C-alpha positions as protocol buffer text, in pm:
chain_id: "A"
residue {
  index: 1
  type: MET
  ca { x: 13 y: -11 z: -5 }
}
residue {
  index: 2
  type: PRO
  ca { x: 185 y: 312 z: -127 }
}
residue {
  index: 3
  type: ILE
  ca { x: 221 y: 645 z: 86 }
}
residue {
  index: 4
  type: PHE
  ca { x: 241 y: 949 z: -143 }
}
residue {
  index: 5
  type: ASP
  ca { x: 352 y: 1296 z: 37 }
}
residue {
  index: 6
  type: GLU
  ca { x: 342 y: 1592 z: -188 }
}
residue {
  index: 7
  type: GLU
  ca { x: 327 y: 1978 z: -89 }
}
residue {
  index: 8
  type: PHE
  ca { x: 275 y: 2298 z: -302 }
}
residue {
  index: 9
  type: THR
  ca { x: 189 y: 2657 z: -223 }
}
residue {
  index: 10
  type: VAL
  ca { x: -115 y: 2873 z: -386 }
}
residue {
  index: 11
  type: ASP
  ca { x: -122 y: 3266 z: -335 }
}
residue {
  index: 12
  type: ALA
  ca { x: -423 y: 3279 z: -124 }
}
residue {
  index: 13
  type: ALA
  ca { x: -530 y: 3273 z: 256 }
}
residue {
  index: 14
  type: PRO
  ca { x: -569 y: 2956 z: 410 }
}
residue {
  index: 15
  type: ASP
  ca { x: -985 y: 3038 z: 440 }
}
residue {
  index: 16
  type: ALA
  ca { x: -1033 y: 3120 z: 56 }
}
residue {
  index: 17
  type: VAL
  ca { x: -836 y: 2777 z: -26 }
}
residue {
  index: 18
  type: TRP
  ca { x: -1064 y: 2618 z: 224 }
}
residue {
  index: 19
  type: VAL
  ca { x: -1364 y: 2739 z: 111 }
}
residue {
  index: 20
  type: VAL
  ca { x: -1276 y: 2565 z: -207 }
}
residue {
  index: 21
  type: LEU
  ca { x: -1158 y: 2236 z: -109 }
}
residue {
  index: 22
  type: ILE
  ca { x: -1489 y: 2182 z: 153 }
}
residue {
  index: 23
  type: ASP
  ca { x: -1737 y: 2249 z: -154 }
}
residue {
  index: 24
  type: PRO
  ca { x: -1740 y: 1946 z: -395 }
}
residue {
  index: 25
  type: ARG
  ca { x: -1867 y: 2158 z: -652 }
}
residue {
  index: 26
  type: ARG
  ca { x: -1566 y: 2439 z: -660 }
}
residue {
  index: 27
  type: VAL
  ca { x: -1322 y: 2169 z: -571 }
}
residue {
  index: 28
  type: ALA
  ca { x: -1415 y: 1913 z: -891 }
}
residue {
  index: 29
  type: PRO
  ca { x: -1285 y: 2151 z: -1172 }
}
residue {
  index: 30
  type: CYS
  ca { x: -968 y: 2121 z: -984 }
}
residue {
  index: 31
  type: LEU
  ca { x: -931 y: 1752 z: -992 }
}
residue {
  index: 32
  type: PRO
  ca { x: -779 y: 1629 z: -1274 }
}
residue {
  index: 33
  type: GLY
  ca { x: -1006 y: 1365 z: -1512 }
}
residue {
  index: 34
  type: CYS
  ca { x: -1303 y: 1473 z: -1293 }
}
residue {
  index: 35
  type: GLU
  ca { x: -1588 y: 1418 z: -1513 }
}
residue {
  index: 36
  type: SER
  ca { x: -1877 y: 1477 z: -1260 }
}
residue {
  index: 37
  type: VAL
  ca { x: -1978 y: 1508 z: -887 }
}
residue {
  index: 38
  type: GLU
  ca { x: -2275 y: 1451 z: -693 }
}
residue {
  index: 39
  type: VAL
  ca { x: -2309 y: 1596 z: -349 }
}
residue {
  index: 40
  type: GLU
  ca { x: -2488 y: 1330 z: -92 }
}
residue {
  index: 41
  type: ASP
  ca { x: -2455 y: 1533 z: 245 }
}
residue {
  index: 42
  type: ALA
  ca { x: -2235 y: 1803 z: 407 }
}
residue {
  index: 43
  type: ARG
  ca { x: -1970 y: 1548 z: 422 }
}
residue {
  index: 44
  type: THR
  ca { x: -2021 y: 1318 z: 170 }
}
residue {
  index: 45
  type: TYR
  ca { x: -1984 y: 1338 z: -216 }
}
residue {
  index: 46
  type: ARG
  ca { x: -1983 y: 1065 z: -522 }
}
residue {
  index: 47
  type: ALA
  ca { x: -1716 y: 1175 z: -817 }
}
residue {
  index: 48
  type: ARG
  ca { x: -1658 y: 1009 z: -1149 }
}
residue {
  index: 49
  type: ILE
  ca { x: -1300 y: 1048 z: -1244 }
}
residue {
  index: 50
  type: THR
  ca { x: -1111 y: 927 z: -1539 }
}
residue {
  index: 51
  type: VAL
  ca { x: -698 y: 902 z: -1542 }
}
residue {
  index: 52
  type: ARG
  ca { x: -428 y: 709 z: -1726 }
}
residue {
  index: 53
  type: VAL
  ca { x: -202 y: 541 z: -1500 }
}
residue {
  index: 54
  type: GLY
  ca { x: 58 y: 379 z: -1701 }
}
residue {
  index: 55
  type: PHE
  ca { x: -71 y: 137 z: -1990 }
}
residue {
  index: 56
  type: LEU
  ca { x: -434 y: 141 z: -1843 }
}
residue {
  index: 57
  type: SER
  ca { x: -694 y: 397 z: -1844 }
}
residue {
  index: 58
  type: THR
  ca { x: -936 y: 393 z: -1526 }
}
residue {
  index: 59
  type: THR
  ca { x: -1279 y: 578 z: -1462 }
}
residue {
  index: 60
  type: GLN
  ca { x: -1336 y: 517 z: -1076 }
}
residue {
  index: 61
  type: ASN
  ca { x: -1690 y: 612 z: -961 }
}
residue {
  index: 62
  type: LEU
  ca { x: -1555 y: 751 z: -582 }
}
residue {
  index: 63
  type: ARG
  ca { x: -1751 y: 791 z: -305 }
}
residue {
  index: 64
  type: VAL
  ca { x: -1532 y: 1020 z: -75 }
}
residue {
  index: 65
  type: GLU
  ca { x: -1642 y: 1115 z: 301 }
}
residue {
  index: 66
  type: ILE
  ca { x: -1447 y: 1388 z: 526 }
}
residue {
  index: 67
  type: VAL
  ca { x: -1390 y: 1232 z: 823 }
}
residue {
  index: 68
  type: GLU
  ca { x: -1237 y: 1533 z: 982 }
}
residue {
  index: 69
  type: SER
  ca { x: -1215 y: 1898 z: 945 }
}
residue {
  index: 70
  type: ASP
  ca { x: -1048 y: 2152 z: 1130 }
}
residue {
  index: 71
  type: ARG
  ca { x: -1103 y: 2491 z: 951 }
}
residue {
  index: 72
  type: PRO
  ca { x: -853 y: 2639 z: 787 }
}
residue {
  index: 73
  type: ARG
  ca { x: -592 y: 2368 z: 899 }
}
residue {
  index: 74
  type: ARG
  ca { x: -690 y: 1988 z: 829 }
}
residue {
  index: 75
  type: LEU
  ca { x: -885 y: 1831 z: 646 }
}
residue {
  index: 76
  type: VAL
  ca { x: -918 y: 1436 z: 628 }
}
residue {
  index: 77
  type: SER
  ca { x: -1101 y: 1264 z: 354 }
}
residue {
  index: 78
  type: VAL
  ca { x: -1153 y: 856 z: 270 }
}
residue {
  index: 79
  type: GLY
  ca { x: -1254 y: 787 z: -91 }
}
residue {
  index: 80
  type: ARG
  ca { x: -1344 y: 434 z: -226 }
}
residue {
  index: 81
  type: GLY
  ca { x: -1389 y: 371 z: -578 }
}
residue {
  index: 82
  type: GLU
  ca { x: -1407 y: 94 z: -853 }
}
residue {
  index: 83
  type: ASP
  ca { x: -1387 y: 53 z: -1219 }
}
residue {
  index: 84
  type: ARG
  ca { x: -1622 y: -224 z: -1288 }
}
residue {
  index: 85
  type: LYS
  ca { x: -1472 y: -278 z: -1670 }
}
residue {
  index: 86
  type: LEU
  ca { x: -1149 y: -264 z: -1540 }
}
residue {
  index: 87
  type: ALA
  ca { x: -1206 y: -502 z: -1262 }
}
residue {
  index: 88
  type: SER
  ca { x: -1011 y: -268 z: -999 }
}
residue {
  index: 89
  type: ARG
  ca { x: -1090 y: -75 z: -675 }
}
residue {
  index: 90
  type: VAL
  ca { x: -919 y: 173 z: -512 }
}
residue {
  index: 91
  type: GLU
  ca { x: -915 y: 298 z: -138 }
}
residue {
  index: 92
  type: VAL
  ca { x: -765 y: 619 z: -56 }
}
residue {
  index: 93
  type: HIS
  ca { x: -730 y: 806 z: 285 }
}
residue {
  index: 94
  type: THR
  ca { x: -568 y: 1120 z: 262 }
}
residue {
  index: 95
  type: THR
  ca { x: -475 y: 1401 z: 517 }
}
residue {
  index: 96
  type: LEU
  ca { x: -440 y: 1768 z: 368 }
}
residue {
  index: 97
  type: ASP
  ca { x: -294 y: 2021 z: 614 }
}
residue {
  index: 98
  type: LEU
  ca { x: -328 y: 2385 z: 514 }
}
residue {
  index: 99
  type: GLU
  ca { x: -22 y: 2627 z: 653 }
}
residue {
  index: 100
  type: PRO
  ca { x: -37 y: 3031 z: 586 }
}
residue {
  index: 101
  type: THR
  ca { x: 305 y: 3123 z: 467 }
}
residue {
  index: 102
  type: VAL
  ca { x: 475 y: 3477 z: 564 }
}
residue {
  index: 103
  type: ALA
  ca { x: 415 y: 3592 z: 180 }
}
residue {
  index: 104
  type: GLY
  ca { x: 56 y: 3577 z: 253 }
}
residue {
  index: 105
  type: GLY
  ca { x: -45 y: 3252 z: 79 }
}
residue {
  index: 106
  type: THR
  ca { x: -91 y: 2890 z: 172 }
}
residue {
  index: 107
  type: LEU
  ca { x: 116 y: 2603 z: 202 }
}
residue {
  index: 108
  type: LEU
  ca { x: -78 y: 2259 z: 153 }
}
residue {
  index: 109
  type: ARG
  ca { x: 69 y: 1956 z: 254 }
}
residue {
  index: 110
  type: TYR
  ca { x: -80 y: 1588 z: 191 }
}
residue {
  index: 111
  type: GLN
  ca { x: -16 y: 1243 z: 244 }
}
residue {
  index: 112
  type: SER
  ca { x: -219 y: 962 z: 66 }
}
residue {
  index: 113
  type: ASP
  ca { x: -219 y: 638 z: 173 }
}
residue {
  index: 114
  type: VAL
  ca { x: -361 y: 411 z: -137 }
}
residue {
  index: 115
  type: ARG
  ca { x: -457 y: 81 z: -166 }
}
residue {
  index: 116
  type: VAL
  ca { x: -527 y: -34 z: -496 }
}
residue {
  index: 117
  type: LEU
  ca { x: -661 y: -367 z: -603 }
}
residue {
  index: 118
  type: GLY
  ca { x: -734 y: -598 z: -957 }
}
residue {
  index: 119
  type: ARG
  ca { x: -568 y: -474 z: -1270 }
}
residue {
  index: 120
  type: LEU
  ca { x: -495 y: -129 z: -1177 }
}
residue {
  index: 121
  type: GLY
  ca { x: -277 y: -267 z: -876 }
}
residue {
  index: 122
  type: SER
  ca { x: -57 y: -428 z: -1149 }
}
residue {
  index: 123
  type: VAL
  ca { x: 87 y: -72 z: -1285 }
}
residue {
  index: 124
  type: GLY
  ca { x: 349 y: -77 z: -992 }
}
residue {
  index: 125
  type: ASP
  ca { x: 446 y: 206 z: -723 }
}
residue {
  index: 126
  type: ALA
  ca { x: 726 y: 335 z: -930 }
}
residue {
  index: 127
  type: VAL
  ca { x: 460 y: 432 z: -1207 }
}
residue {
  index: 128
  type: MET
  ca { x: 211 y: 520 z: -931 }
}
residue {
  index: 129
  type: GLN
  ca { x: 481 y: 767 z: -844 }
}
residue {
  index: 130
  type: VAL
  ca { x: 537 y: 920 z: -1120 }
}
residue {
  index: 131
  type: LYS
  ca { x: 158 y: 986 z: -1204 }
}
residue {
  index: 132
  type: VAL
  ca { x: 72 y: 1130 z: -825 }
}
residue {
  index: 133
  type: LYS
  ca { x: 319 y: 1389 z: -912 }
}
residue {
  index: 134
  type: GLN
  ca { x: 177 y: 1464 z: -1215 }
}
residue {
  index: 135
  type: LEU
  ca { x: -184 y: 1481 z: -1099 }
}
residue {
  index: 136
  type: THR
  ca { x: -61 y: 1701 z: -790 }
}
residue {
  index: 137
  type: GLY
  ca { x: 133 y: 1928 z: -1056 }
}
residue {
  index: 138
  type: ASP
  ca { x: -238 y: 1944 z: -1226 }
}
residue {
  index: 139
  type: PHE
  ca { x: -434 y: 1977 z: -910 }
}
residue {
  index: 140
  type: ALA
  ca { x: -228 y: 2242 z: -796 }
}
residue {
  index: 141
  type: ALA
  ca { x: -233 y: 2462 z: -1135 }
}
residue {
  index: 142
  type: ASN
  ca { x: -643 y: 2421 z: -1124 }
}
residue {
  index: 143
  type: LEU
  ca { x: -653 y: 2534 z: -748 }
}
residue {
  index: 144
  type: ARG
  ca { x: -432 y: 2827 z: -834 }
}
residue {
  index: 145
  type: SER
  ca { x: -632 y: 2929 z: -1125 }
}
residue {
  index: 146
  type: ALA
  ca { x: -977 y: 2850 z: -928 }
}
residue {
  index: 147
  type: LEU
  ca { x: -835 y: 3096 z: -677 }
}
residue {
  index: 148
  type: GLY
  ca { x: -753 y: 3376 z: -916 }
}
residue {
  index: 149
  type: GLY
  ca { x: -378 y: 3301 z: -896 }
}
residue {
  index: 150
  type: ARG
  ca { x: -138 y: 3230 z: -1201 }
}
residue {
  index: 151
  type: PRO
  ca { x: -188 y: 2854 z: -1310 }
}
residue {
  index: 152
  type: SER
  ca { x: 166 y: 2761 z: -1224 }
}
């Protein structure tokens, strides 16, 4: 079960970043490959995300639940998804910490504990690591844009 640690900064205060991160309809356009989002309740939403990982393309129907929130410092979520065509499942436990920067922006640090079962698991940790770095970069650029900042 690989664990991914990433971080990036945005030119917006933690409160402004929090407002986007906690709202599924606002964060969905920032998520690479997100095709749709459906809000179930204040702490749960479903997202359909398609990404290419190595030699496989997967469409995951994820159910994401916010299990801990400490505005505007910490957000913990658990996501479970399935791609029936690919006979694969994904479970992701993500901790996102927001820290104000001296320049008035926000440093976002996250740790994702990912469990991949089925065909998707065959791509290996090294390929997953490269993909996570790419997706993190895309997410950071999209979030910066959503916050009215520069794309990268």
